[in-house]
N, C-alpha and C positions, 0 to 999 in steps of 0.2 A: 556317671561320668563326671569330669572335673568342672564343667561349665565354663571353661576357658575357650576363647575364640580360636577355632581351628578350621583351616580349609584342607580337607583330605583329598588325596589322590589328584592333585593338580597335574601331576605327571605320573604315568604308569609305564614301567619297563617290563616287557615280557621276554621269556627265553626264546631263542631262535636256533633251530636245529641245523640250519645250513652253514653256520660258522664252524669250520672244521680245521684241524691240524693233522699232520701225518705223524703217526706213532709207530715205533717198532712193533712187529707182530711175529715174534720169534718163539718157536716151540722150546720148551725146556729140555727136551730130549735131543741129545746130539745126533743120534741115529736118524731121527726125523729131519733135522736140519740138513744133514748130508744127502738124504734121499731127495728132498726138494731141490737142492742144488744140482744133484745128478740129473734130474729131469730137465732142468734149464740148460745144463751143459750138453745134453743129448740132442738139442735142437740144432738144425742147420743154421748157418749164419743168416740166410734170407728169412727163415722162419722166425729166428730170434728178433730180427729187425722188425718184422711184421707184427709180432706179438707186442713188442715194446710200443710201436706206433699206435696200436689199439688202446693200450693203457694210457698213453699220453693224450690221445684224442678225447678220452672219457674223463680224465681227471685234471689235466693241466690247468683248465680255466677256473678250477676251484681253489687254487693255491698261488701264493706269490711266486714261489720258486720250487716247483715240484721236484725237479731233477736234483737239486742240492740235498733235499731231504732223503731221496731214495739212495743217492750215493753214500750219504752218512749211514744209512741202515745197511747198505751193502758192506761197508767197512766193518760193521759189527759182526758179520758172519764170514768175513774174509778168511780167518784162520781155518774155516771148514771147507773152503773152496779147494778141492783136491785135484788141481791141475797146475802145471808149471807154464802152460802156454798163455800168452797174453790174451785177455778178453776184450772184445770191442766194447765201446761205451754203451751201445744199445743192450748188449748182453748183461753188462754190469747193472744198468738201470733196471732191466727186467728182473734180475735176481733181487735187487733192492726192493722192487715192488712186491715180489713174492713174500718178503719178510716185513711188509708195511701194511698199515691200515689207517683209515680215517677215524678220527675221534671227534665227536660233536661235543664241544666244550660245555655248552649250556643247554643241552637237549632236555635235561631233567628240571633245571631250576636256574634262576638268576636272582640272587637274594642277598640278605645281610649286608647292606650298603654302609659305607662311610663317605664323608664329604669334607673336602678341604679347599681353601683358596688355591687357584691355579698359580704356578710360579710365574706365569706371564699374564699381567693385567693390562697390557698395552692395547690401544685401539678401541677402548670402551667409552661409552657415554658417561658423563658424570653420574656418580652414584650407583653404577652397575658393578657387578662382581662376577668374574669368570671362575668356575670351580672345576675340580676333578672329583669324580665319584668312583670309588672302588666298589667292586661287586664280587661276591662269591658265585662263580659259575660251576655248575655240577652236571656231569654227564654220566655215561654208562659206567656201572660199577661204583657209583657214588663218589667218584674221584673229583675233588674240588680244586679249582685254580682261581687266580685273581685276574679279573678283567677291569677295564677302565672306560668311563664315559666322561664327556665334558659338556658344559653348558653355561648359560649366563642367567644370573638373577638380575633383571633390570631395575633401574631406580623406581619404576612403576610398571605394572603389567605382569603378565604370566611368565613363568620360568621357560626359557627356550633351550631345548636340548640340541646339541650338534648332531648332524647326520652320523649314523653308524655304518661303518664299512662292512661289506659282506665278507671281507678277508680278515684273518687273524694271523699273527706271526709270533714265533717264539724268539726270545733273545739269544744272543751268543753267550756262551759260558766263558768268562774270562779265564784264560789258560793258566795264568801264573799269579793268582791273587796273593795279597799280603795278609799277614796275621800279626797280632800283637802277642808277645810272649807271655806277659803276666796273666791275662785272662785265660789264655790257652792252658797254662799250668794249673790255674785255679779250677778250671772245668775238669781236667784230668784227675785232680785230687778229689773233687766231689764224686767222681765216678769210681773212686777206689784204686786208682792207678798211680799212687805215689811210691815209686820203686826205682831201683838202680837202672832198669832198662829205659824208663821214661827220662831219667836224668841224663843218660848217655845220649839220647836222641836230641834233647833240648839244650844241654849246657853249652854246646858250641855255637848255637844260633844267637844272632843279635836280638835286641829288644823288639825290633820289627823285622820279620823275615818273610821271604817269598815261598810259595808252595814248592818251587823247584829246589830250594835249599833244604826244605823239610824232607822232601823225597830222597835227596842225596844222603841226608843224615840217617834216614830209615834204612836205606840200602847198606850203608856202612855198618850200622849196628847189627843188622841181620847177617852180614858177612863176617863180622869179627867176633860175634858171640858164640862161644863154644863151651859146653854143648848147647844146642838150641833147645831151650826148655819150653814147656807149655805156657809158663808165665810170660816168657819173652814174646811168644807168638801172640798171646792175648793182648799184651800191652801194645805191641806195634799195630795190631788190628784196630785197637781202640783209638790210637793216635790217628790212623788213617781215616777211621769213621768220623772223628771229630773234625778233621780237616775237610772231609767231603761235606760235612754239615754246615761249614762256613764258606760261602762262595760268593762270587760276584757275577752279575748279569749285565749285559749291555744291548739295548735295542738300536737298530739303525735309525738315525734322526729323521729320515723321510717318512717313517711310519706315523700315522695319526694315532692319537691316544687310544681310540677304540680298536685299533689294529694290534695293540700290544697285549700280550697275555703272559702271566707268570705261572708256569706249569711246574708241578713237583720235579725236583732235581735230585735231592739226597734221599738216602734210604729211610730216614726217619719221617719223611713226608710223602712216602710213596703212595699212600692212599688219600692224600689230600692236603691242601693248604686252606685252612678254614678261618673265616671270620676275622679278616684283617681290619684292625682299628688304626686308621691313618690319622696323624695329627701334624700340623705345622708347628714345629718347636722353634721358639725364638730365644737365642742365647742372650746373656746380659749385655753383650756388645752389639746387639741388634742383628747379628747374622742368623739366618734361618736354615733349618734342615727338616726334612720330612721323615718322621719315624712311623713305623707301623708294627704293632705286636700282632702275632697270629698264632694259631694252633697248628702244629705239624702233627699228622696222624699217619701211622704206618700200618694200620689195620688191627693193631693190638694195643698200642700205647699212644698217649698224646704228649706233646712237648711244646711249651711256649717258646717262640723264637721272635727275633727282631729283624726288621727291614730298615735300612737307611737309604735315602736318596735326596739329591738336591734338585733334580730336574725331571724325574720320571723317565729318564733314559738309561741311566746307570744305577744299579741297585746293589747294595751289600746285604747279604743275608747272614745273620749271626745267631749262634746259640747264646742263651742267657745263663748267668751263673747265680748261685745263691740258694739258700734253703727255702726261699719263698717262691721259687720258680716251679710252679706245679699247677695242675688243673687248668681252667680256661679263664678268659676274660680280663687279661692285663690291659690297662689303658693308661697311657702316660699323660701327665699334665702338660700343657703347652708352653710352659716356662718353668724355671727354677722357682721354688718357694722357700724363702729364707736361705737362699744360697745353695739349696739341694734339689736334686731331681725328686719328683713325687709320682707315685703310681697307685692306681686303683687295681684291685685284683679280687679273686675269690679262691682261696686255697682249700676250703672245706666243702665246696659244692652247696653252700647254704647261705653264708653271710658275705656281705661286701666289706672288703678290707682296704686299708691304706698303708703305704710305707714310703720311706724316703731313703735316698742313697746319694753318695758322692759320685757314683758311676752309673750311667744308664744301662750298663750291661750286668750289674750285680745287684741282687735284691734279697733282703732278709728282714726278719723282725716285723711281720705285718701285725697291725692291730685292727680289731673289728670296728668298722665305721657304721654300718647299718645291718640290723637283723630283720628278718621278716616281722612285720607288724600287723598288716591288714590281711583279711582273708584272701584277697586276690593275689597276694604275694607270700602266702603262708608256707609254701613248700621251699622256695628259695628266692633270693634277691641278688641281682648283679647289675653291672653297668651296661649302658648302651653307647659306649664310646668315651673318649677323653672328656674331662671337665672343660667347661667353657667359662671364660672370665667375663663377669659382668660387674657393674658398679655396686650391685647388691651382694655379691659373693660368687663363689664357684658354682655354676649351674651343672648339676650332674643329671643326665637323663638315665633313668634306671629301667630295669625290667623285673617283673615279678611273675612267679609261677604259682598258680592256685589250683582250685578244684578242676578236675578233668584235664590236667596238664595244659591249662589255658595260660598263654603268655600275654601279659599286658605291659604297656610302657608307662612309667611314672616319672617322677622328678624329685630331686632333693637340692638343697642349697647349703653350701659349706662356707665357713668363714674365710675371707681372702688371705689373712695373715696366718691363720692356723686352721688348715682344712680338715684337721681331725675333729673340729667342732661343727656339729650339724645345726644350722640356723633354722631350717624348715624342711618339710617333707609333705608331699601330696598324700592325702588319705584315700583319695579315689584315683583311678587310672587317668592318665592324660590321654592315652589311646587304648582302646580295646578292639579286638577283631570284630568286624561287623560285616554282615551280608556275605558277598563272595570272597571277602578277605579271609573268611574262616575255612575256605576249601583249598586244599593243596596237599603236598607230600606229607607235611606234618600239620594237621588241622588246628585251627584255633590259636594261631600264633601271629603276633606282631612283634617285630624285633628290629633293632638298629645297631650299627657299629660306629656311628659318629654323625654329628650334626654341626651346624655353624649358625652364627648370628649375622643377619644382614639388616642394617637399619634397626628397626624395633620389631623384627620378626625372627623367630627361630625357624630355620630351614631344616626340616627333619625328614630325611629319607628313611623309609622303613620297609622291611620285608613282610610279605603276606603269606603266612603258612608255608614257609620254606619253598615257595614256588616262584613268585614274581616280586617286583619292587615298585613302590609308589613314593611320592614326595608330598609331605604335608607342610603347611605354613602355620605357625603358632604365634599368637599375639604375645610378645615378650613381656610387655608391661603387665598384662593380666596374669601371666604365669608367675612372674616375680611377686606380684601382690598376693597371689594365692599361697605362695611358698612362705611369705613373711607373716602370714596371719598367725 
């Protein structure tokens, strides 16, 4: 071990199976859908009312607004409701319940945390810091989502976590989000759809356009293109997919942070939103915006994506462009360096790379920053979140994979003016899995997606074997001294 002063597991967060959302539960076979609906329509009105009341009595207390979720799922099967007579609200709710199910977001794991200063620092004692922690919650089918926790690091004393609500709520999907034309076109070109059909859809749209305008243009091209070729259909489907992958979410402001969950929305993240690395980014003019890079997974392929938010209430989810947007572990620097955005990444599943860009949505030309050097990281090396600025240089918390697929946490120090220059690097792990930390869904793993500095301590949340999360406190001066040796 490194010999640096560390207080491990001051806080431990365990997964909780009782935190559930309502998800659609709709068979893929249309005949089965109609059969289930037929059984519900065959009930008498009093019987339908009684059956709905049974469902409501059992499940209503487990959700903020059960009825709205069931009505939304009823709307998904409405085209298969083969009757023209109006249905009572009780019968519609019962049909919605027949095509719904509860999903326990964190029944399998609550891990891979990142931590940033809370946008609201009011009402604290001098020297205290309020924080937001993001966590990867995983449930049935290994589908991952993003949950949040809050707490305070006091000027002195132990970290205090805020109470966690037993409820969780999904955000509203903004119905008519805006898109920027140039990155939209670049992404289409990267996907191989630089053709007359794409031009016909986009040429009439302004530099910033709404989803409704894009949909109208798609309908026009589909209507006016004769004959309708396979190339045209594939191009329009790709434009639709790209628009679906760039969306906006909004939570109700009365929800506490622990009640908000970002669950997969688009097709490219249908099997999970993984390993969000949040960072508070400060522009040259002093304005701040929170970014998070994450890995979208559809069950077959992964795709790095970007989240933007100012307040953790409204979020923009965006695809990234450029030849370096691949693999996992992109982590944005918290400010511009030399007038440009800077990013850590790992394109080859082995080495940690660095790149810069004039645009936070476009990344190319990575260069290798760190290669595996010690035995404990000899399989591959990556980052554990965004670099942290210190007076000695950019502090990068790293992870390394070694014998028996054991994950350890290390650290490196980069030059403040030129972060392609490595000043120092720990030869031994900062943290290795110990004791019960070794037991979990993936044994022998400690891992983090982001940490922060408070006073002269590094506040380092870390996952334990892809199961639960703990927080460690590291003596910053001892860590920097070890890195500068």
